[in-house]
C-alpha positions in Angstrom: -16.3 -52.0 -138.2 -17.1 -49.6 -141.0 -19.9 -47.7 -139.4 -19.5 -44.7 -136.9 -20.7 -45.7 -133.4 -23.1 -42.9 -133.1 -26.9 -42.3 -132.2 -29.3 -41.8 -135.1 -29.8 -38.2 -134.6 -27.0 -35.6 -134.8 -25.9 -34.4 -131.4 -22.9 -32.2 -132.5 -23.2 -28.8 -134.1 -26.8 -28.1 -132.9 -28.2 -24.8 -133.3 -28.3 -22.9 -129.8 -32.1 -22.5 -129.6 -31.7 -19.6 -127.4 -30.5 -17.5 -130.1 -33.1 -18.2 -132.6 -36.5 -18.6 -130.8 -39.1 -17.8 -131.7 -38.8 -19.3 -135.3 -40.5 -17.9 -138.0 -39.8 -21.1 -140.1 -39.7 -24.3 -138.0 -36.5 -26.6 -138.5 -38.3 -29.8 -138.7 -41.8 -31.0 -140.0 -43.0 -34.5 -139.1 -45.1 -36.0 -141.8 -46.7 -39.4 -141.3 -47.0 -41.4 -144.0 -49.0 -44.2 -142.2 -50.5 -43.9 -138.9 -50.7 -47.7 -138.6 -48.2 -50.4 -138.2 -47.9 -54.3 -139.2 -45.9 -54.7 -135.6 -47.9 -54.8 -132.4 -44.6 -53.7 -130.4 -45.3 -54.1 -126.4 -43.2 -50.9 -125.8 -45.1 -48.5 -128.4 -48.8 -47.5 -128.3 -49.5 -47.9 -132.1 -48.8 -51.6 -130.9 -51.6 -51.8 -128.6 -54.8 -51.6 -131.0 -57.4 -51.4 -128.1 -55.9 -48.6 -126.7 -55.5 -46.6 -130.0 -59.1 -47.5 -131.1 -60.2 -45.9 -127.6 -58.8 -42.4 -128.9 -60.6 -42.5 -132.1 -57.3 -41.9 -134.0 -57.4 -42.5 -137.7 -55.3 -45.8 -138.9 -54.2 -46.0 -142.2 -52.2 -44.2 -145.1 -51.6 -40.5 -145.6 -53.6 -39.4 -148.8 -51.5 -38.2 -151.6 -53.4 -35.0 -152.0 -52.7 -34.1 -148.2 -49.1 -34.6 -148.5 -48.8 -32.8 -151.5 -50.7 -29.8 -150.1 -48.5 -29.9 -147.1 -45.5 -29.8 -149.1 -47.0 -26.8 -151.1 -47.9 -25.0 -147.8 -44.2 -25.0 -147.0 -43.7 -22.0 -149.8 -45.3 -19.7 -147.6 -42.1 -19.9 -145.2 -39.1 -17.7 -145.4 -36.6 -20.5 -146.3 -36.8 -24.3 -146.5 -37.1 -26.2 -143.8 -33.9 -28.1 -142.6 -35.6 -31.5 -142.2 -38.8 -33.3 -143.4 -39.1 -36.4 -141.3 -41.4 -39.0 -143.0 -42.3 -41.0 -140.1 -44.3 -40.4 -136.4 -46.8 -43.1 -135.5 -46.6 -45.8 -138.0 -44.4 -47.8 -140.4 -43.7 -45.4 -143.5 -43.6 -48.1 -146.1 -47.1 -49.2 -145.4 -47.7 -46.1 -147.6 -47.1 -47.4 -151.3 -46.7 -43.9 -152.7 -43.9 -43.2 -150.3 -41.3 -43.1 -153.2 -43.5 -40.5 -154.8 -43.7 -38.2 -151.7 -40.0 -38.4 -151.3 -39.8 -37.1 -154.8 -42.3 -34.5 -154.6 -40.8 -33.1 -151.5 -37.1 -33.1 -153.0 -38.5 -31.4 -156.2 -40.3 -28.7 -154.4 -37.1 -26.7 -153.1 -38.9 -26.3 -149.7 -37.2 -29.1 -148.1 -33.2 -29.4 -147.6 -33.3 -33.2 -146.3 -35.2 -36.0 -145.9 -35.3 -39.0 -143.6 -37.6 -41.7 -142.3 -37.7 -44.6 -140.0 -38.7 -48.2 -140.6 -38.9 -51.5 -138.8 -37.3 -52.9 -141.5 -40.1 -55.4 -143.0 -40.1 -54.0 -146.2 -36.4 -53.9 -146.9 -36.6 -55.4 -150.4 -35.0 -54.0 -153.7 -38.7 -53.7 -155.0 -39.4 -51.3 -152.3 -36.4 -49.7 -151.6 -35.0 -48.9 -155.1 -38.0 -46.2 -155.6 -37.2 -44.3 -152.5 -33.1 -44.4 -153.0 -33.8 -43.0 -156.6 -36.3 -40.4 -155.3 -33.6 -38.7 -153.1 -34.2 -40.1 -149.6 -31.1 -38.6 -147.8 -31.2 -41.0 -144.6 -33.0 -44.0 -143.4 -33.1 -45.0 -139.8 -33.7 -49.2 -139.1 -35.1 -50.1 -136.0 -33.7 -53.5 -135.0 -35.9 -55.3 -132.2 -33.9 -58.1 -131.2 -31.2 -60.8 -133.0 -33.9 -63.5 -133.6 -37.0 -64.2 -134.4 -38.2 -65.3 -131.3 -37.4 -61.9 -129.7 -39.3 -60.3 -132.5 -42.4 -62.5 -131.9 -42.3 -62.0 -128.1 -42.0 -57.8 -128.3 -43.4 -57.2 -131.7 -46.2 -59.7 -132.3 -44.6 -60.4 -135.5 -43.3 -63.6 -137.8 -40.2 -61.8 -138.6 -37.6 -63.3 -141.2 -34.3 -62.1 -139.3 -32.3 -63.8 -142.0 -34.0 -61.9 -144.9 -34.0 -58.8 -142.9 -30.0 -59.0 -142.8 -30.0 -59.5 -146.4 -32.3 -56.6 -146.9 -30.0 -54.6 -144.8 -26.8 -55.7 -147.1 -28.6 -54.9 -150.3 -29.7 -51.3 -149.0 -26.0 -50.3 -147.9 -24.6 -52.1 -151.3 -27.2 -49.8 -153.2 -27.8 -46.6 -151.2 -25.7 -44.1 -153.2 -25.9 -40.8 -151.1 -28.4 -42.1 -148.4 -27.0 -42.6 -144.8 -28.0 -45.7 -143.1 -28.3 -45.8 -139.6 -29.2 -48.9 -137.4 -30.3 -49.0 -133.8 -31.2 -51.7 -131.1 -32.7 -51.4 -127.7 -30.3 -52.7 -125.3 -32.9 -54.4 -123.1 -33.7 -56.7 -126.1 -30.5 -58.5 -126.1 -27.8 -60.1 -124.4 -24.1 -59.1 -124.0 -23.2 -61.5 -126.5 -26.0 -60.4 -128.9 -24.5 -56.9 -128.4 -21.5 -58.1 -130.3 -23.4 -60.1 -132.6 -25.4 -57.0 -133.5 -22.3 -55.1 -134.3 -20.5 -57.8 -136.3 -23.6 -58.6 -138.3 -24.4 -55.0 -139.2 -21.4 -53.0 -138.6 -19.9 -53.3 -142.1 -23.4 -52.7 -143.8 -24.4 -49.4 -142.3 -23.1 -45.8 -141.9 -23.8 -45.5 -138.2 -24.9 -47.9 -135.6 -26.2 -47.6 -132.0 -27.3 -49.4 -128.9 -30.2 -47.5 -127.4 -31.9 -47.6 -123.9 -35.8 -47.7 -123.5 -37.1 -44.4 -122.5 -40.5 -43.4 -121.2 -41.0 -41.1 -124.0 -44.8 -41.3 -124.9 -46.9 -39.5 -122.6 -49.9 -41.2 -120.9 -48.2 -44.5 -121.6 -46.2 -46.5 -119.0 -43.8 -48.3 -121.4 -42.7 -50.7 -118.3 -46.3 -51.7 -117.6 -47.0 -52.1 -121.3 -44.1 -54.3 -122.2 -42.6 -55.6 -118.8 -39.1 -53.8 -119.6 -37.5 -52.1 -117.0 -36.6 -48.4 -117.7 -33.1 -47.8 -116.8 -31.1 -45.1 -115.3 -29.7 -43.7 -118.1 -31.4 -41.8 -121.4 -32.0 -43.0 -124.8 -28.5 -42.2 -126.0 -26.9 -43.4 -122.8 -26.4 -39.9 -121.4 -26.9 -39.2 -117.7 -30.6 -38.2 -116.7 -31.3 -34.6 -116.4 -34.6 -33.0 -115.4 -36.1 -30.7 -118.0 -39.0 -28.5 -117.4 -39.2 -26.6 -120.9 -39.9 -28.8 -124.0 -37.8 -27.5 -127.0 -39.5 -29.4 -129.7 -42.6 -27.0 -129.8 -40.4 -24.3 -130.7 -38.6 -25.8 -133.6 -40.9 -28.8 -134.8 -44.3 -29.6 -135.5 -46.2 -32.8 -136.9 -48.7 -33.4 -139.6 -50.4 -36.6 -138.9 -51.6 -39.1 -141.5 -55.2 -37.7 -142.0 -54.0 -34.2 -141.8 -54.4 -33.2 -138.5 -51.6 -31.3 -137.2 -50.1 -32.1 -133.6 -47.5 -29.7 -131.7 -45.5 -32.8 -130.8 -44.3 -35.9 -132.7 -44.9 -37.9 -129.3 -48.8 -37.1 -129.8 -49.8 -40.7 -130.3 -53.4 -39.9 -128.5 -54.2 -36.9 -130.5 -54.3 -34.7 -127.3 -52.2 -32.0 -128.7 -54.0 -30.9 -132.2 -53.2 -27.2 -133.2 -54.9 -27.7 -136.7 -55.5 -29.2 -139.7 -53.5 -28.9 -143.0 -56.5 -29.9 -145.1 -58.3 -26.8 -143.8 -55.7 -24.3 -142.9 -52.2 -23.2 -144.3 -49.4 -24.8 -142.4 -47.5 -21.1 -141.6 -50.7 -20.2 -140.1 -50.9 -23.3 -137.8 -47.1 -22.8 -136.8 -48.0 -19.3 -135.5 -51.6 -20.2 -134.2 -53.1 -19.1 -131.0 -53.5 -22.8 -129.7 -49.4 -23.7 -130.6 -48.5 -20.5 -128.8 -50.6 -20.9 -126.2 -48.6 -24.1 -125.4 -45.2 -22.6 -125.9 -46.4 -19.9 -123.3 -47.6 -22.4 -121.2 -43.9 -24.1 -120.9 -42.1 -20.7 -120.9 -43.8 -19.6 -117.7 -43.2 -22.7 -115.9 -46.4 -24.4 -116.2 -45.7 -27.5 -118.3 -47.2 -29.8 -115.5 -50.3 -28.0 -115.6 -51.0 -29.8 -118.8 -52.0 -33.6 -118.9 -50.3 -34.7 -121.6 -47.2 -32.5 -121.4 -46.8 -32.9 -117.7 -46.3 -36.7 -118.3 -43.9 -36.8 -121.0 -40.7 -38.9 -120.2 -39.1 -37.3 -123.4 -38.0 -34.4 -121.4 -35.9 -36.3 -118.9 -34.7 -39.3 -120.9 -34.3 -38.2 -124.8 -33.8 -34.4 -125.2 -30.7 -33.3 -127.0 -31.4 -29.6 -126.1 -32.2 -27.6 -123.0 -33.8 -24.3 -122.8 -34.5 -24.1 -119.2 -31.9 -21.7 -118.2 -32.9 -19.2 -120.9 -36.8 -19.2 -120.0 -36.8 -15.6 -118.7 -35.3 -14.0 -121.4 -37.2 -16.2 -124.0 -40.7 -15.3 -122.1 -39.9 -11.6 -122.7 -38.8 -12.1 -126.5 -41.8 -14.6 -127.0 -44.7 -12.0 -125.6 -42.7 -9.2 -127.5 -42.9 -11.1 -131.0 -45.4 -13.7 -130.8 -49.1 -13.5 -131.4 -50.8 -14.5 -128.1 -54.4 -14.8 -127.3 -55.3 -15.4 -123.8 -58.7 -16.5 -124.7 -57.2 -19.8 -126.4 -55.9 -22.4 -123.8 -53.1 -24.7 -124.2 -54.0 -28.2 -126.1 -53.4 -31.1 -123.8 -54.9 -33.2 -121.0 -58.0 -33.6 -123.0 -59.7 -35.9 -125.2 -59.5 -35.6 -128.9 -62.3 -34.2 -130.8 -64.5 -36.6 -132.8 -62.3 -38.1 -135.5 -62.5 -36.5 -139.0 -62.3 -39.2 -141.7 -59.3 -38.8 -144.1 -60.2 -37.4 -147.6 
């Protein structure tokens, strides 16, 4: 097998967050090219159309001018961001200007690295060649079973698995400098299919991994919605460890497909909105009163007072970083260096405001 047996995220050589918080420039900015998806996965909030409709969440592709404004705003930070993640709630390839987005960000000089995650529906030369040419650095491919029947059961989509395999092979053969990563949930395959997964894809990607399902989305019961039992190990096969302070809000933020900005990439219900990139500079949002109120809430050990953050399984099952033991020192430093408005509450635990149509 040519591929390395490694998770899609880099677990080695990570920056010790306690040495850099608060950050003037975020490490990562998520930008969602499309909030909708062609799959109806039972284990993902986006797959439940009625549930999403109840939130009032915009469903569709990001307008190109919203994207370019987001990238232009990055110029205000003191250095380029480390990673631009072109995915969040939906299937990125549903945005027909995905390649244009990658090219624009690459040429801006404000971004060091760009990756995306796809369900693999659009792995054709016609769709892949433009994004590779535009300079995509990494593509994560989610495999949701080893048969068409499994896809039908868990994604609600008539997937052509054989065509998908051919698409992966074409991508790897033509990838250039782009890294190809594949992962599959272990709960969706048998032990025999686990080996079949490695045999089928192991020579046609750079890294490959069998992950575990996790209760990562706040206020979304994966077990109840999907019928899949969550195991006693984390998403990357690691031992579970209780975590009280979310590190993501200190080094990342997320621009949703309509331009609303969330403090967290798991904000599927739009309860952690901290700004609107269409109306505000991104740097202003990064240091805004709502964002800092949320950070302060976590550093003061009051995360569970937040209806959204308090129900997040990401903290127990998925985190690569843990800053809990450094919280007293970070709280002192944060109060000294960050602008905090005691009158502004932290977002979370409430319904999102009336939706604003994407411009």
